[in-house]
PyMOL Python script that loads the backbone (N, CA, C, O; Angstrom):
from pymol import cmd

cmd.read_pdbstr("""\
ATOM      1  N   ARG A   1     128.181 137.711  94.406  1.00  0.00           N
ATOM      2  CA  ARG A   1     128.199 136.275  94.663  1.00  0.00           C
ATOM      3  C   ARG A   1     127.035 135.570  93.969  1.00  0.00           C
ATOM      4  O   ARG A   1     127.179 134.436  93.512  1.00  0.00           O
ATOM      5  N   VAL A   2     125.889 136.234  93.888  1.00  0.00           N
ATOM      6  CA  VAL A   2     124.740 135.617  93.236  1.00  0.00           C
ATOM      7  C   VAL A   2     125.063 135.280  91.785  1.00  0.00           C
ATOM      8  O   VAL A   2     124.662 134.228  91.290  1.00  0.00           O
ATOM      9  N   ARG A   3     125.779 136.157  91.108  1.00  0.00           N
ATOM     10  CA  ARG A   3     126.148 135.904  89.705  1.00  0.00           C
ATOM     11  C   ARG A   3     127.013 134.654  89.581  1.00  0.00           C
ATOM     12  O   ARG A   3     126.867 133.888  88.628  1.00  0.00           O
ATOM     13  N   GLU A   4     127.907 134.448  90.534  1.00  0.00           N
ATOM     14  CA  GLU A   4     128.774 133.265  90.509  1.00  0.00           C
ATOM     15  C   GLU A   4     127.970 131.970  90.563  1.00  0.00           C
ATOM     16  O   GLU A   4     128.385 130.945  90.022  1.00  0.00           O
ATOM     17  N   LEU A   5     126.829 132.029  91.215  1.00  0.00           N
ATOM     18  CA  LEU A   5     126.014 130.832  91.423  1.00  0.00           C
ATOM     19  C   LEU A   5     124.989 130.603  90.322  1.00  0.00           C
ATOM     20  O   LEU A   5     124.273 129.602  90.338  1.00  0.00           O
ATOM     21  N   GLY A   6     124.917 131.509  89.381  1.00  0.00           N
ATOM     22  CA  GLY A   6     123.873 131.473  88.364  1.00  0.00           C
ATOM     23  C   GLY A   6     123.764 130.191  87.578  1.00  0.00           C
ATOM     24  O   GLY A   6     122.671 129.839  87.134  1.00  0.00           O
ATOM     25  N   SER A   7     124.860 129.479  87.390  1.00  0.00           N
ATOM     26  CA  SER A   7     124.812 128.246  86.602  1.00  0.00           C
ATOM     27  C   SER A   7     124.488 127.017  87.457  1.00  0.00           C
ATOM     28  O   SER A   7     124.339 125.921  86.918  1.00  0.00           O
ATOM     29  N   HIS A   8     124.377 127.178  88.762  1.00  0.00           N
ATOM     30  CA  HIS A   8     124.061 126.052  89.647  1.00  0.00           C
ATOM     31  C   HIS A   8     122.596 125.650  89.494  1.00  0.00           C
ATOM     32  O   HIS A   8     121.731 126.483  89.223  1.00  0.00           O
ATOM     33  N   THR A   9     122.342 124.370  89.672  1.00  0.00           N
ATOM     34  CA  THR A   9     120.961 123.881  89.666  1.00  0.00           C
ATOM     35  C   THR A   9     120.297 124.262  90.981  1.00  0.00           C
ATOM     36  O   THR A   9     120.967 124.646  91.939  1.00  0.00           O
ATOM     37  N   ASP A  10     118.991 124.153  91.017  1.00  0.00           N
ATOM     38  CA  ASP A  10     118.262 124.414  92.252  1.00  0.00           C
ATOM     39  C   ASP A  10     118.718 123.468  93.365  1.00  0.00           C
ATOM     40  O   ASP A  10     118.863 123.876  94.517  1.00  0.00           O
ATOM     41  N   ALA A  11     118.940 122.212  93.011  1.00  0.00           N
ATOM     42  CA  ALA A  11     119.384 121.230  94.007  1.00  0.00           C
ATOM     43  C   ALA A  11     120.733 121.630  94.594  1.00  0.00           C
ATOM     44  O   ALA A  11     120.946 121.526  95.802  1.00  0.00           O
ATOM     45  N   GLU A  12     121.636 122.084  93.744  1.00  0.00           N
ATOM     46  CA  GLU A  12     122.953 122.520  94.227  1.00  0.00           C
ATOM     47  C   GLU A  12     122.829 123.742  95.128  1.00  0.00           C
ATOM     48  O   GLU A  12     123.489 123.828  96.164  1.00  0.00           O
ATOM     49  N   LEU A  13     121.980 124.684  94.728  1.00  0.00           N
ATOM     50  CA  LEU A  13     121.774 125.882  95.551  1.00  0.00           C
ATOM     51  C   LEU A  13     121.187 125.512  96.910  1.00  0.00           C
ATOM     52  O   LEU A  13     121.587 126.051  97.942  1.00  0.00           O
ATOM     53  N   LEU A  14     120.246 124.597  96.894  1.00  0.00           N
ATOM     54  CA  LEU A  14     119.628 124.171  98.147  1.00  0.00           C
ATOM     55  C   LEU A  14     120.651 123.503  99.055  1.00  0.00           C
ATOM     56  O   LEU A  14     120.657 123.736 100.264  1.00  0.00           O
ATOM     57  N   ARG A  15     121.512 122.677  98.481  1.00  0.00           N
ATOM     58  CA  ARG A  15     122.561 122.037  99.287  1.00  0.00           C
ATOM     59  C   ARG A  15     123.524 123.077  99.862  1.00  0.00           C
ATOM     60  O   ARG A  15     123.920 122.981 101.023  1.00  0.00           O
ATOM     61  N   LEU A  16     123.901 124.071  99.053  1.00  0.00           N
ATOM     62  CA  LEU A  16     124.789 125.137  99.551  1.00  0.00           C
ATOM     63  C   LEU A  16     124.148 125.884 100.709  1.00  0.00           C
ATOM     64  O   LEU A  16     124.801 126.193 101.705  1.00  0.00           O
ATOM     65  N   PHE A  17     122.862 126.170 100.563  1.00  0.00           N
ATOM     66  CA  PHE A  17     122.184 126.886 101.639  1.00  0.00           C
ATOM     67  C   PHE A  17     122.056 126.011 102.880  1.00  0.00           C
ATOM     68  O   PHE A  17     122.309 126.469 103.994  1.00  0.00           O
ATOM     69  N   ALA A  18     121.668 124.765 102.693  1.00  0.00           N
ATOM     70  CA  ALA A  18     121.456 123.866 103.835  1.00  0.00           C
ATOM     71  C   ALA A  18     122.766 123.584 104.558  1.00  0.00           C
ATOM     72  O   ALA A  18     122.805 123.568 105.788  1.00  0.00           O
ATOM     73  N   ARG A  19     123.825 123.365 103.814  1.00  0.00           N
ATOM     74  CA  ARG A  19     125.112 122.986 104.405  1.00  0.00           C
ATOM     75  C   ARG A  19     125.851 124.189 104.988  1.00  0.00           C
ATOM     76  O   ARG A  19     126.352 124.139 106.112  1.00  0.00           O
ATOM     77  N   ASP A  20     125.912 125.267 104.209  1.00  0.00           N
ATOM     78  CA  ASP A  20     126.759 126.407 104.586  1.00  0.00           C
ATOM     79  C   ASP A  20     125.988 127.659 104.982  1.00  0.00           C
ATOM     80  O   ASP A  20     126.579 128.677 105.343  1.00  0.00           O
ATOM     81  N   ARG A  21     124.659 127.571 104.911  1.00  0.00           N
ATOM     82  CA  ARG A  21     123.813 128.761 105.123  1.00  0.00           C
ATOM     83  C   ARG A  21     124.244 129.893 104.185  1.00  0.00           C
ATOM     84  O   ARG A  21     124.324 131.056 104.580  1.00  0.00           O
ATOM     85  N   ASP A  22     124.517 129.518 102.942  1.00  0.00           N
ATOM     86  CA  ASP A  22     124.952 130.447 101.911  1.00  0.00           C
ATOM     87  C   ASP A  22     123.765 131.327 101.506  1.00  0.00           C
ATOM     88  O   ASP A  22     122.856 130.881 100.806  1.00  0.00           O
ATOM     89  N   GLU A  23     123.789 132.569 101.955  1.00  0.00           N
ATOM     90  CA  GLU A  23     122.679 133.484 101.705  1.00  0.00           C
ATOM     91  C   GLU A  23     122.509 133.792 100.222  1.00  0.00           C
ATOM     92  O   GLU A  23     121.384 133.976  99.756  1.00  0.00           O
ATOM     93  N   ALA A  24     123.597 133.850  99.483  1.00  0.00           N
ATOM     94  CA  ALA A  24     123.501 134.113  98.048  1.00  0.00           C
ATOM     95  C   ALA A  24     122.773 132.975  97.329  1.00  0.00           C
ATOM     96  O   ALA A  24     122.014 133.214  96.390  1.00  0.00           O
ATOM     97  N   ALA A  25     123.003 131.758  97.765  1.00  0.00           N
ATOM     98  CA  ALA A  25     122.312 130.612  97.169  1.00  0.00           C
ATOM     99  C   ALA A  25     120.813 130.709  97.436  1.00  0.00           C
ATOM    100  O   ALA A  25     120.002 130.457  96.544  1.00  0.00           O
ATOM    101  N   PHE A  26     120.448 131.071  98.656  1.00  0.00           N
ATOM    102  CA  PHE A  26     119.033 131.219  98.985  1.00  0.00           C
ATOM    103  C   PHE A  26     118.420 132.372  98.194  1.00  0.00           C
ATOM    104  O   PHE A  26     117.307 132.258  97.680  1.00  0.00           O
ATOM    105  N   GLU A  27     119.144 133.472  98.102  1.00  0.00           N
ATOM    106  CA  GLU A  27     118.654 134.625  97.342  1.00  0.00           C
ATOM    107  C   GLU A  27     118.364 134.240  95.897  1.00  0.00           C
ATOM    108  O   GLU A  27     117.352 134.655  95.331  1.00  0.00           O
ATOM    109  N   LEU A  28     119.239 133.459  95.309  1.00  0.00           N
ATOM    110  CA  LEU A  28     119.036 133.048  93.927  1.00  0.00           C
ATOM    111  C   LEU A  28     117.816 132.131  93.800  1.00  0.00           C
ATOM    112  O   LEU A  28     117.070 132.229  92.826  1.00  0.00           O
ATOM    113  N   LEU A  29     117.612 131.257  94.758  1.00  0.00           N
ATOM    114  CA  LEU A  29     116.404 130.426  94.744  1.00  0.00           C
ATOM    115  C   LEU A  29     115.144 131.284  94.800  1.00  0.00           C
ATOM    116  O   LEU A  29     114.174 131.024  94.088  1.00  0.00           O
ATOM    117  N   VAL A  30     115.165 132.299  95.645  1.00  0.00           N
ATOM    118  CA  VAL A  30     114.004 133.190  95.750  1.00  0.00           C
ATOM    119  C   VAL A  30     113.826 133.967  94.444  1.00  0.00           C
ATOM    120  O   VAL A  30     112.698 134.136  93.979  1.00  0.00           O
ATOM    121  N   ARG A  31     114.909 134.434  93.855  1.00  0.00           N
ATOM    122  CA  ARG A  31     114.800 135.154  92.574  1.00  0.00           C
ATOM    123  C   ARG A  31     114.224 134.257  91.488  1.00  0.00           C
ATOM    124  O   ARG A  31     113.405 134.699  90.683  1.00  0.00           O
ATOM    125  N   ARG A  32     114.647 133.004  91.464  1.00  0.00           N
ATOM    126  CA  ARG A  32     114.170 132.073  90.438  1.00  0.00           C
ATOM    127  C   ARG A  32     112.706 131.705  90.627  1.00  0.00           C
ATOM    128  O   ARG A  32     111.938 131.656  89.666  1.00  0.00           O
ATOM    129  N   HIS A  33     112.330 131.449  91.865  1.00  0.00           N
ATOM    130  CA  HIS A  33     111.002 130.876  92.116  1.00  0.00           C
ATOM    131  C   HIS A  33     110.018 131.834  92.758  1.00  0.00           C
ATOM    132  O   HIS A  33     108.820 131.552  92.809  1.00  0.00           O
ATOM    133  N   GLY A  34     110.506 132.956  93.246  1.00  0.00           N
ATOM    134  CA  GLY A  34     109.628 133.938  93.881  1.00  0.00           C
ATOM    135  C   GLY A  34     108.491 134.410  92.994  1.00  0.00           C
ATOM    136  O   GLY A  34     107.351 134.456  93.457  1.00  0.00           O
ATOM    137  N   PRO A  35     108.747 134.763  91.739  1.00  0.00           N
ATOM    138  CA  PRO A  35     107.646 135.223  90.899  1.00  0.00           C
ATOM    139  C   PRO A  35     106.534 134.186  90.718  1.00  0.00           C
ATOM    140  O   PRO A  35     105.354 134.534  90.695  1.00  0.00           O
ATOM    141  N   THR A  36     106.910 132.934  90.591  1.00  0.00           N
ATOM    142  CA  THR A  36     105.902 131.876  90.450  1.00  0.00           C
ATOM    143  C   THR A  36     105.119 131.708  91.743  1.00  0.00           C
ATOM    144  O   THR A  36     103.892 131.607  91.729  1.00  0.00           O
ATOM    145  N   VAL A  37     105.837 131.679  92.859  1.00  0.00           N
ATOM    146  CA  VAL A  37     105.168 131.536  94.158  1.00  0.00           C
ATOM    147  C   VAL A  37     104.237 132.724  94.384  1.00  0.00           C
ATOM    148  O   VAL A  37     103.100 132.553  94.823  1.00  0.00           O
ATOM    149  N   TRP A  38     104.720 133.920  94.083  1.00  0.00           N
ATOM    150  CA  TRP A  38     103.892 135.117  94.263  1.00  0.00           C
ATOM    151  C   TRP A  38     102.656 135.056  93.358  1.00  0.00           C
ATOM    152  O   TRP A  38     101.554 135.404  93.784  1.00  0.00           O
ATOM    153  N   GLY A  39     102.840 134.617  92.120  1.00  0.00           N
ATOM    154  CA  GLY A  39     101.711 134.529  91.202  1.00  0.00           C
ATOM    155  C   GLY A  39     100.624 133.599  91.708  1.00  0.00           C
ATOM    156  O   GLY A  39      99.439 133.928  91.649  1.00  0.00           O
ATOM    157  N   VAL A  40     101.026 132.445  92.203  1.00  0.00           N
ATOM    158  CA  VAL A  40     100.049 131.488  92.735  1.00  0.00           C
ATOM    159  C   VAL A  40      99.361 132.071  93.965  1.00  0.00           C
ATOM    160  O   VAL A  40      98.137 132.019  94.082  1.00  0.00           O
ATOM    161  N   CYS A  41     100.148 132.622  94.873  1.00  0.00           N
ATOM    162  CA  CYS A  41      99.574 133.182  96.101  1.00  0.00           C
ATOM    163  C   CYS A  41      98.597 134.313  95.793  1.00  0.00           C
ATOM    164  O   CYS A  41      97.515 134.377  96.377  1.00  0.00           O
ATOM    165  N   SER A  42      98.970 135.193  94.891  1.00  0.00           N
ATOM    166  CA  SER A  42      98.115 136.346  94.607  1.00  0.00           C
ATOM    167  C   SER A  42      96.858 135.957  93.836  1.00  0.00           C
ATOM    168  O   SER A  42      95.826 136.615  93.968  1.00  0.00           O
ATOM    169  N   ARG A  43      96.932 134.895  93.032  1.00  0.00           N
ATOM    170  CA  ARG A  43      95.732 134.441  92.319  1.00  0.00           C
ATOM    171  C   ARG A  43      94.747 133.752  93.257  1.00  0.00           C
ATOM    172  O   ARG A  43      93.534 133.838  93.063  1.00  0.00           O
ATOM    173  N   LEU A  44      95.265 133.071  94.269  1.00  0.00           N
ATOM    174  CA  LEU A  44      94.391 132.290  95.139  1.00  0.00           C
ATOM    175  C   LEU A  44      93.923 133.033  96.385  1.00  0.00           C
ATOM    176  O   LEU A  44      92.911 132.664  96.980  1.00  0.00           O
ATOM    177  N   LEU A  45      94.651 134.080  96.786  1.00  0.00           N
ATOM    178  CA  LEU A  45      94.390 134.739  98.059  1.00  0.00           C
ATOM    179  C   LEU A  45      94.268 136.244  97.878  1.00  0.00           C
ATOM    180  O   LEU A  45      94.637 136.787  96.837  1.00  0.00           O
ATOM    181  N   GLY A  46      93.753 136.904  98.889  1.00  0.00           N
ATOM    182  CA  GLY A  46      93.730 138.370  98.878  1.00  0.00           C
ATOM    183  C   GLY A  46      95.131 138.908  99.098  1.00  0.00           C
ATOM    184  O   GLY A  46      96.040 138.155  99.449  1.00  0.00           O
ATOM    185  N   PRO A  47      95.317 140.236  98.891  1.00  0.00           N
ATOM    186  CA  PRO A  47      96.666 140.825  98.961  1.00  0.00           C
ATOM    187  C   PRO A  47      97.437 140.541 100.248  1.00  0.00           C
ATOM    188  O   PRO A  47      98.590 140.114 100.178  1.00  0.00           O
ATOM    189  N   SER A  48      96.853 140.760 101.398  1.00  0.00           N
ATOM    190  CA  SER A  48      97.622 140.547 102.637  1.00  0.00           C
ATOM    191  C   SER A  48      97.857 139.060 102.887  1.00  0.00           C
ATOM    192  O   SER A  48      98.917 138.667 103.374  1.00  0.00           O
ATOM    193  N   ASP A  49      96.865 138.237 102.551  1.00  0.00           N
ATOM    194  CA  ASP A  49      97.057 136.793 102.707  1.00  0.00           C
ATOM    195  C   ASP A  49      98.108 136.274 101.731  1.00  0.00           C
ATOM    196  O   ASP A  49      98.862 135.357 102.056  1.00  0.00           O
ATOM    197  N   ALA A  50      98.159 136.858 100.543  1.00  0.00           N
ATOM    198  CA  ALA A  50      99.165 136.450  99.558  1.00  0.00           C
ATOM    199  C   ALA A  50     100.562 136.752 100.074  1.00  0.00           C
ATOM    200  O   ALA A  50     101.469 135.933  99.926  1.00  0.00           O
ATOM    201  N   GLU A  51     100.742 137.915 100.676  1.00  0.00           N
ATOM    202  CA  GLU A  51     102.053 138.261 101.249  1.00  0.00           C
ATOM    203  C   GLU A  51     102.441 137.279 102.344  1.00  0.00           C
ATOM    204  O   GLU A  51     103.581 136.816 102.403  1.00  0.00           O
ATOM    205  N   ASP A  52     101.486 136.967 103.207  1.00  0.00           N
ATOM    206  CA  ASP A  52     101.762 136.018 104.297  1.00  0.00           C
ATOM    207  C   ASP A  52     102.128 134.640 103.750  1.00  0.00           C
ATOM    208  O   ASP A  52     103.072 134.012 104.229  1.00  0.00           O
ATOM    209  N   ALA A  53     101.389 134.172 102.757  1.00  0.00           N
ATOM    210  CA  ALA A  53     101.645 132.855 102.187  1.00  0.00           C
ATOM    211  C   ALA A  53     102.996 132.825 101.476  1.00  0.00           C
ATOM    212  O   ALA A  53     103.725 131.837 101.564  1.00  0.00           O
ATOM    213  N   PHE A  54     103.329 133.906 100.773  1.00  0.00           N
ATOM    214  CA  PHE A  54     104.616 134.002 100.093  1.00  0.00           C
ATOM    215  C   PHE A  54     105.750 133.890 101.101  1.00  0.00           C
ATOM    216  O   PHE A  54     106.687 133.115 100.913  1.00  0.00           O
ATOM    217  N   GLN A  55     105.657 134.665 102.167  1.00  0.00           N
ATOM    218  CA  GLN A  55     106.694 134.630 103.203  1.00  0.00           C
ATOM    219  C   GLN A  55     106.752 133.266 103.872  1.00  0.00           C
ATOM    220  O   GLN A  55     107.836 132.741 104.124  1.00  0.00           O
ATOM    221  N   ALA A  56     105.599 132.696 104.159  1.00  0.00           N
ATOM    222  CA  ALA A  56     105.559 131.387 104.819  1.00  0.00           C
ATOM    223  C   ALA A  56     106.205 130.315 103.959  1.00  0.00           C
ATOM    224  O   ALA A  56     106.864 129.414 104.477  1.00  0.00           O
ATOM    225  N   THR A  57     106.022 130.408 102.655  1.00  0.00           N
ATOM    226  CA  THR A  57     106.626 129.429 101.738  1.00  0.00           C
ATOM    227  C   THR A  57     108.140 129.421 101.885  1.00  0.00           C
ATOM    228  O   THR A  57     108.756 128.364 102.023  1.00  0.00           O
ATOM    229  N   PHE A  58     108.734 130.614 101.853  1.00  0.00           N
ATOM    230  CA  PHE A  58     110.192 130.668 101.906  1.00  0.00           C
ATOM    231  C   PHE A  58     110.735 130.488 103.319  1.00  0.00           C
ATOM    232  O   PHE A  58     111.864 130.027 103.486  1.00  0.00           O
ATOM    233  N   LEU A  59     109.962 130.840 104.334  1.00  0.00           N
ATOM    234  CA  LEU A  59     110.376 130.529 105.709  1.00  0.00           C
ATOM    235  C   LEU A  59     110.391 129.017 105.926  1.00  0.00           C
ATOM    236  O   LEU A  59     111.272 128.490 106.605  1.00  0.00           O
ATOM    237  N   THR A  60     109.423 128.336 105.354  1.00  0.00           N
ATOM    238  CA  THR A  60     109.402 126.877 105.440  1.00  0.00           C
ATOM    239  C   THR A  60     110.606 126.285 104.723  1.00  0.00           C
ATOM    240  O   THR A  60     111.206 125.322 105.200  1.00  0.00           O
ATOM    241  N   LEU A  61     110.958 126.854 103.584  1.00  0.00           N
ATOM    242  CA  LEU A  61     112.146 126.380 102.875  1.00  0.00           C
ATOM    243  C   LEU A  61     113.396 126.564 103.732  1.00  0.00           C
ATOM    244  O   LEU A  61     114.257 125.684 103.771  1.00  0.00           O
ATOM    245  N   VAL A  62     113.499 127.693 104.413  1.00  0.00           N
ATOM    246  CA  VAL A  62     114.644 127.925 105.303  1.00  0.00           C
ATOM    247  C   VAL A  62     114.703 126.838 106.373  1.00  0.00           C
ATOM    248  O   VAL A  62     115.762 126.263 106.624  1.00  0.00           O
ATOM    249  N   ARG A  63     113.560 126.559 107.001  1.00  0.00           N
ATOM    250  CA  ARG A  63     113.531 125.573 108.087  1.00  0.00           C
ATOM    251  C   ARG A  63     113.755 124.145 107.607  1.00  0.00           C
ATOM    252  O   ARG A  63     114.373 123.346 108.310  1.00  0.00           O
ATOM    253  N   LYS A  64     113.264 123.822 106.425  1.00  0.00           N
ATOM    254  CA  LYS A  64     113.311 122.436 105.936  1.00  0.00           C
ATOM    255  C   LYS A  64     114.443 122.177 104.944  1.00  0.00           C
ATOM    256  O   LYS A  64     114.559 121.063 104.433  1.00  0.00           O
ATOM    257  N   ALA A  65     115.264 123.157 104.666  1.00  0.00           N
ATOM    258  CA  ALA A  65     116.305 123.028 103.629  1.00  0.00           C
ATOM    259  C   ALA A  65     117.175 121.807 103.846  1.00  0.00           C
ATOM    260  O   ALA A  65     117.494 121.099 102.891  1.00  0.00           O
ATOM    261  N   GLY A  66     117.562 121.550 105.076  1.00  0.00           N
ATOM    262  CA  GLY A  66     118.433 120.409 105.359  1.00  0.00           C
ATOM    263  C   GLY A  66     117.814 119.080 104.984  1.00  0.00           C
ATOM    264  O   GLY A  66     118.495 118.212 104.438  1.00  0.00           O
ATOM    265  N   SER A  67     116.556 118.913 105.262  1.00  0.00           N
ATOM    266  CA  SER A  67     115.910 117.631 104.939  1.00  0.00           C
ATOM    267  C   SER A  67     115.622 117.511 103.447  1.00  0.00           C
ATOM    268  O   SER A  67     115.579 116.400 102.919  1.00  0.00           O
ATOM    269  N   LEU A  68     115.426 118.616 102.770  1.00  0.00           N
ATOM    270  CA  LEU A  68     115.174 118.581 101.328  1.00  0.00           C
ATOM    271  C   LEU A  68     116.460 118.356 100.540  1.00  0.00           C
ATOM    272  O   LEU A  68     116.432 117.791  99.447  1.00  0.00           O
ATOM    273  N   ALA A  69     117.575 118.795 101.091  1.00  0.00           N
ATOM    274  CA  ALA A  69     118.855 118.691 100.389  1.00  0.00           C
ATOM    275  C   ALA A  69     119.650 117.454 100.780  1.00  0.00           C
ATOM    276  O   ALA A  69     120.848 117.365 100.514  1.00  0.00           O
ATOM    277  N   ALA A  70     118.978 116.507 101.410  1.00  0.00           N
ATOM    278  CA  ALA A  70     119.672 115.292 101.861  1.00  0.00           C
ATOM    279  C   ALA A  70     120.248 114.526 100.685  1.00  0.00           C
ATOM    280  O   ALA A  70     119.608 114.424  99.639  1.00  0.00           O
ATOM    281  N   PRO A  71     121.447 113.989 100.842  1.00  0.00           N
ATOM    282  CA  PRO A  71     122.069 113.213  99.757  1.00  0.00           C
ATOM    283  C   PRO A  71     121.169 112.051  99.336  1.00  0.00           C
ATOM    284  O   PRO A  71     120.531 111.403 100.166  1.00  0.00           O
ATOM    285  N   GLY A  72     121.136 111.811  98.046  1.00  0.00           N
ATOM    286  CA  GLY A  72     120.339 110.717  97.525  1.00  0.00           C
ATOM    287  C   GLY A  72     118.890 111.070  97.266  1.00  0.00           C
ATOM    288  O   GLY A  72     118.151 110.281  96.675  1.00  0.00           O
ATOM    289  N   ARG A  73     118.488 112.220  97.692  1.00  0.00           N
ATOM    290  CA  ARG A  73     117.114 112.659  97.475  1.00  0.00           C
ATOM    291  C   ARG A  73     117.059 113.437  96.170  1.00  0.00           C
ATOM    292  O   ARG A  73     117.888 114.319  95.947  1.00  0.00           O
ATOM    293  N   SER A  74     116.116 113.135  95.318  1.00  0.00           N
ATOM    294  CA  SER A  74     116.018 113.875  94.052  1.00  0.00           C
ATOM    295  C   SER A  74     115.358 115.213  94.315  1.00  0.00           C
ATOM    296  O   SER A  74     114.338 115.292  94.999  1.00  0.00           O
ATOM    297  N   ALA A  75     115.956 116.274  93.762  1.00  0.00           N
ATOM    298  CA  ALA A  75     115.411 117.622  93.956  1.00  0.00           C
ATOM    299  C   ALA A  75     115.291 118.317  92.640  1.00  0.00           C
ATOM    300  O   ALA A  75     114.851 119.466  92.586  1.00  0.00           O
TER     301      ALA A  75
END
""", "prot")
cmd.dss("prot")
cmd.show_as("cartoon", "prot")
cmd.util.cbc("prot")
cmd.orient("prot")
């Protein structure tokens, strides 16, 4: 399913996840942006803090996905 979504924009993936709780859409967002988030976290924090910050980033995305994917909002 992740391959099917590969051509979707981040905004489209976020809407799919927020509306349908589409796990493949969320997985693709993490694959796309996880390395960047991890890089920032690991450069700024120690190893265990970097892991916590990385997880917190995507947990926040899970919780806030609906408000970020609201119609009319640029993403």
